N, C-alpha and C positions, 0 to 999 in steps of 0.2 A: 218461471216464477210460480211458486206454490201458493194456492189460495189459502188464506188464514181465517177469513171471516166472510159471512154472507149477510146480506141485509134484505129484509122482507117486510111487507105491511103487517102490522099487528092486528089481531082480531079485536083488540081493545082500543084501537085508534093509535095513530102515530106509526112508528117503524121500530123494528127490532133488529139488532145485530146479534149474530151467533157465531161462536168459535167453531171452526171445522175440527172434527176429531183427528187425533194423530194416527189412529189406525181404524180401518173399516169396522164399524160396529162398536168402537171403543168409546170410552168416556174421557180420555185425555184430550188435551188441546194442542194443536200445532203451535199456537202462539197464545199463551195465557195473558189475560189482562193484568194490569198492575194490581198487586195485592190490596193496595189502599182503596180501590174502587169497590171491592167485593162487599155486598150487602148494603151499599148506600142507595138512598133514594132522594129524589127531588133536589132541594137546595144543597144538601150535603154533597151529593154527587156532582152537581153543577160547580160547586166551589172547588172541589178537588180536581176536576177535569178541565175546567174553564169553558165547558160547553153549556150554554144557557138553556138549551132544550132537552138536556139529559133528564131521564125520568127514573131509571133504576138500573142496578146491576145485581144479578142474582148472587146470593152468598157464595156459591161455588164458582162464580165468574164465567160461566159458559154462555150466558145470554144477558142482554140488557136492552134498554130501549131509549128512545128519544121522541119528542113530539113531531119532528120533521125528518125526512129522508136525509137532508143535509147534516142534521145533528147526529143521526145514527152513523152516517159515513165518517163524520169527523171523529167520533168515538172509536170506530174501528181503525181508522188511520192512525190516531194517537196511540192506540194499544199496539199497533204494528211497529211502532218506532223503537 
């Protein structure tokens, strides 16, 4: 099984998920997140993902966050499907 996302505590509180690059040192993603997540924050992201603790998804889609570990894990899992 190939690792697609990592989850780690955020310096700003909560937890972040991050896509694993598709090449060493690269900026591509093994598994991109859904396009409709990119650039969303707070309630907008929560509505699209169905994850009530989602906080943001970077406009490039390589990183995002949630208030809880469970929320970050749920986002990464949903993006993997």
